[in-house]
N, C-alpha and C positions, 0 to 999 in steps of 0.2 A: 178586553175588546180593543182592537187597534184603531187609532184615530186617523182617519183619511181626510180630514178637513182641508189639509193643504195640498192634497195630491193633484187637484185640477189646476191650482195656482202655479205650481212649479213648471209644468209644460208651457203655460202661458208666458211666464217670465223668461223661460228658456228661448221660446220662439221670438219674443221681443228682443232679447239680447242678441240672438243670431241675426235677425234682420237689421238691427242697428249696426252691428259689426260689418255686415255685408255692405250696407249703404255707406258707411264711413269709408270703406276701402274703395268702393266704386267712385265716390265723389273725389277722393284723393287722387285716384288714378285718372279720373276724367278731367281734372283741372287743365292739364296741358291741351287736351282735346278741345275743351270749351274755348280756351284762349286762341287756339289755332283757328277755330270756327269764326270767332269774331274778327280775327285778322283777315281770313279769307273773304268773309262777307264784306269786309271793309273795302275790297276792290270795287265792288258795285255800289256800296253805300258807305262812304267815308266816315260817317258818324260812328260806325261800329268800332273804329280804331281810336276813338277818343275816350278819355276818362277811364282808362283801364284800372287806375288805382281804386276807383269806386267799386269796381267789380270784386275787388279783394277786401272791401270793408273800410277803406279809408275815406271818410266823409268830408275832411277839411274843416272849414270854419263854421260849422253848424252849431248854434248855441244849444246848451243843454236844456232839457225840459220841453222840447218841442212836441207838438202833436204830430205824430208821424202817420201819413196815409200812403198806402201802397196801391198802385194801379199798374198792373203788369204791362199792358200795351195801350194802344190808342183807344180801343173800345172801352176799356176800364177807365182810362183817363177822362173820356167823355162822361162816363157814368158818374164818377165822383166829383166832377167839376162843381155841380150845385152844392154838394156836401162840403167841399173845401170852402166855397164862398160863405156858407152858413157858419162854419167854424171860425172863419176870419171875422165875420160880423159879430158873432157871439163872444169871441175872445180876441179882441184886437191887439192885446199886448202879449199874446202867447205866440211864439214862432211856429210856423208850419213847415214840416219837412215832407216832401212828396218823393217817393221812389217809383221808378219804372224799370222794366226789363229791356225795353226797346227804344231806339232813337225816335221813332214816330210818337210813342207815348210821351217821351220827354219833351219833344218839340211842341206837342199840343199843350202841355202844362206850362212851358216857358212862354209860349205865345199868348195864352189866355191870361196868365197872371203876371207877366212882364216884370219879374224880379220881386214880386210880393211874397213868394214862397221860396224856400230852399229846395232845389231839385237835384236829385242824385240818382244813380243807378242802384238797384237792389244788389247787395253782395251775392256772389255765387254761393250755393249751399254746401260749402265745405265746412269743416269743423271750425277753422280759424276765422274765416271772413265774417260770418255773422257775429262772432264774439267781438271782433275789432269794431264792427259797425255799432253794436250796442254800447261798447265801452267808450267809443268816441262821441257818438251822437247823444247818448243818454236820454232818449225820448221819454216823455211823461207817460205816454201810452201809444199803442199802435192800432191802426184801423186798416184792415186788409179787404180790398174789394173782391167780391166773388169768393171762390173756395180754393185759394192758393195756399196749400199747406206744405211747408218745407221743414223737415224734421230738425235740422241743425239750427235753423232760424228760430223756431219755437223754443228749442232748448236754450238758446242764448238769451231769448227774451225772459224765460223763467229764471235763468241764472242772474240776470241783472234787474229782476223785479219790474219788468215792463209788461203791464196787462195788454193782452191782444184781443181785439174784437173782429169778427167777420161781419161785413155788411153785404146785403144782397146774396147771402149764402144759399147755395143750392147744390144738390147732389142727385144725379139722375138715377133711375132704377138700375141701369146697367152698371154705373159706377158703384152704387151701393152693394150690388151683388159681388162685384170684384173686390171691394174692400172687406167683405166677409170671408175671404179666403183665409183658411187657418194659418197660413204662413205669415200674414201681416195684419190680421184683424186686430191683434193686441197692440201693435204699433200704432194703427190708426186710432184705436180707442184711447191710447195714452196721449196722442197729440190733441185729440178733441177735448179730452179732460183737462188739458193745460190751458185751454182758451178761457178768457174771462167772460166772454159773451159771444153768442152766435145769433146774428140777426138773419133769420131764415126768410126766404122770399115768399113762402107760402106754408100752409099747414102741412101739406104733404112733405115738403122738404124738411120741416121741423121734426116731423115724426121719423124721418130717415136718419137725421143727425142723432137723435136720442137713441135709436136702435143701434147705431154704430158706436155709441159710447159717450156722447156728449152729455154732461149732467143736465137733467131736465130743467132745473131751476135757472140754468144759464142760457137756455134756448128761448128766443123770443121771435114771434111772428111779426115782422115789421113790414112785409110786403116787398114788392119789387121796385127798387130804385129807378129802374129803367123808365117807369111811368112818370118820374119826376125829373129825369135828365133829358129834357126835350128842348128844341130850338126856341129861342126867344128873339124878339125884335124882327121877326119875319112875318109879313102879312100880305094882304091883298094889294096894298099900295106899292110895296116893293116888287111884288110879282108883276103888277101892271107896268111898272117902270121898266122892268127887264124885258117884257114882251114888246113894249113900244120901242126899246132900244134895238131889239132884234127885228123890228118891223114884222112881228109875228102875231098881230092882233087877231087875225081870223084863221091862223094856222093852228091845228091841233098839235100839242107837244107831248111826246112820250119821253120820260126820263128813265134811263137805265143806270142806276147808281151802284157804286161799290162793286164793280165787276172785276172778275179775275180772269186769268189766262184760261182760254177755252170757252168763256162765256160771251165775249164780244162777237165771235163768229156766229153763235146761235142768235144773238140779238140782231145782228145784221141780216141774217136769213129771215127772221120774223118781220123785220122792218121792210124788207123788199116785198114780202107778201102783202103787208098792210098797205104799202104805197099804192098797190093796184086798186085798193078800195078807197083809200084816203090820200089822193095825190099830193096834197100839201103837207103831209105829216112831217114834222121836224123831230128828229131824234137827238137827244142829248145823252152822250155816253160819259159817265164819270168813273174812270178806273179807280179801284180802291187804293192802289199804291202809286205814288208819284213816279217811281222808277219805271213804270210801265207806260207812261204817257207816250214815249217815242215809239214803242212797239205797236200801240194801238193806232197811232198816226200812220205807221207803215202799212198796217193791215187795211186801213181805209184807202190809202193810195193804191195798194195792190188791187183793190176791187174797183178802182176808178170812181170812187164816191166823192162828190164835191163836199168838202167840209171846211170848217174854220176852227182854229184853236181859240178857246175862250180867252186865254192869256194875251192873244194878239190884239184883241179889241176890234176885230174886223167886222164889217157889216154882214148881217145874215139876211141876204136877199132870197128871192124865190128859187134861185138856182142851187142854194145850199140845202143839202139834205140832212147834214149831221153837224152838231156842235160837239167838239171834243173838249170836255170840261177838264182842262189841265191846270186848274187852280185848286187851292186848299180852302176849306171852310165854307164853300158856297153851296153845298148839296142841299141844305134846307131851303135856300132861295130857289134853286131849280125845282124842288118839290112843289113849292108854293106856286110856281108858274106852270106846273104840269097839268095836263088833262088826265093822264094815267101814268102809273109808276111801276117799274120793276125794281125790286131790291135784290141786288146780286149776292154773290157768295152762296147761292142756292141752286144754281143750274148744274153745277158740277160737284161731285163729292169731295169731301176733305175740309171745306171751310165751315159748312153747316150753318150758314145764315149770318145776316148782319141786322142792324137796328131797323126793325119794321115799325117801331113806334113813331119815328120822325114823320113819315108820310101820314100815318094815322092821326097824329096830333094836329097836322096841318089840313086835315079833312080831305085827304086825297085817296081815291081808290087805288089799291096797289095789288100786285101779284108777286109771287115768289115761285122758285122751282121746288123740287121735291126734297132738297137737302137742307133742312132747317132745324136739325137736332138741337142746336144751341138756343133756339128761339121757339121750340115746339109748342110749349104751353101758351105763349102769347099769340103765336100764329093761329093756333086752333081756336082761341077765344075770339080773335078778329074774324076768322072764317065763319064762326058760329053766328055772328051778328051781321054777316054778309058785307063786311067791310073789306075783305080780301079774298083772293083765290090762290090755290096751289095748282100750278101748271106743271105736269110731269113730262110733257112733250112740247115740241115747237108748235105743233098743230093746236094744242090746247092754249098755248100762250097767245097765238094769233087770234083764236076765237074769243078769248077773254078780253083782250085789248080792243078788238073790233067791236065787241058788245058795248064797252064803255065809250069808245069814240063815237059810235053811232047813236048812243043814248046818253047825252051829257046830263040829263036830269037824273037818270038812274045812277050814273057815276057820282054825281054830287050827293045823292042820298047815301050811297055806300061810304063816301068820305065822311059824312056827318055821323054815321053810325060808328065809325072808327074813333072819331074824336070824342063821342059820348063815352065810349068804353074807357078811353084813356083818362078822361076826367073822373070817372067813377072810381078808378083804381089808384089814383094818386094818393099821396100822404105818407109814403115810406120815408121820405126825407126827414120829416119832423120826428117820426118814431125812431129813426136811426140816431138823430141828435140826442134824443132823450136817453137812449140806451148807452151811447158813448159817454155822456156826461155823468152817468151813474158809476162809471168805472173808476174814475180818479178825479181829484180836485184839479181842474184846469183853469180855475178862475184867478189863481194867484199870479 
């Protein structure tokens, strides 16, 4: 009788080798393209032209044995900030290395930690750059926020015996279906099997990771770190001080935060309709990216809207209809001062939502547009307790906001419901710490 026990394994290995070879060629050929992209984008954002050596894996004077945390961009940087603080507190003598992919993420880390951590760019995922990174930095372990899996990076970590853990790990149903494609499912399974631990954001996500090839004993349900990565030091006293400074004690305030191109026009259309019912309504627009502050200012001027820039410190009298929030780090304060909130990145497709937990934690009723795939589970949970609304048209947006502005008691009840949900689902931070500290001895 012929033994066919290895017949199914051979095509799997062949597919894996084929995809690895293709990926290696693509990343090799794509390196000049990536560097050209950074150079070109640097015309608008000069920070992209700095620290190119780090993109190639040269980390400089980072001491060996650091706890390495990776946060791709500003959203992930906000997410892991409490985790970095806890790691620093628990292991004050262990250096911390934080990598990002974007200048905004790096700026966030450098601003918050002010030199207390080593901050570098993540190397591009060629064959050589991750190896140089691991050989130079020699981290004790690596912690990657969200589900950012880079084949060459994980291979380099394995080569230099650096255990890697995912925190706040999730995989959508659509991504899981894509990863099961016969062409690369074996490659995905191999990468997941190389991870020392997977901290899944929920039971559903844990099941998907196991189905895709992660060893079940390494998959832990730690919950969603987003419930623990919330604004601190902002309360009613700070909000009252801001409102008094704006002379807006009796004015309703609507905050539209983290807006993107195409959203401000919709917001202004809704604001114009709402002003017919609420003549004193003050709108605060906080664009997501600083490079768009000037464009939003021009949009306001073109429409003849009386506005002030937050950075100018000008008085906000009754003639001012809009405050352009052109500062960094103040969105939680604006939320605390608001009567109603819109979380942007959701009115137009492509962004798929931003942090909806910040207004919820501050007990503010909020709404979003229909494009919230990145936050779908959390939005649905908040909608279920009547703390939030999804508005798929400008008409729905106006109706929702009018309801809250006309019924402050109802809006306050919605806000409290959101804060209760946030409090009930917190705790992922401590569970993440426990998982990380079981991977390697970081006390020395």
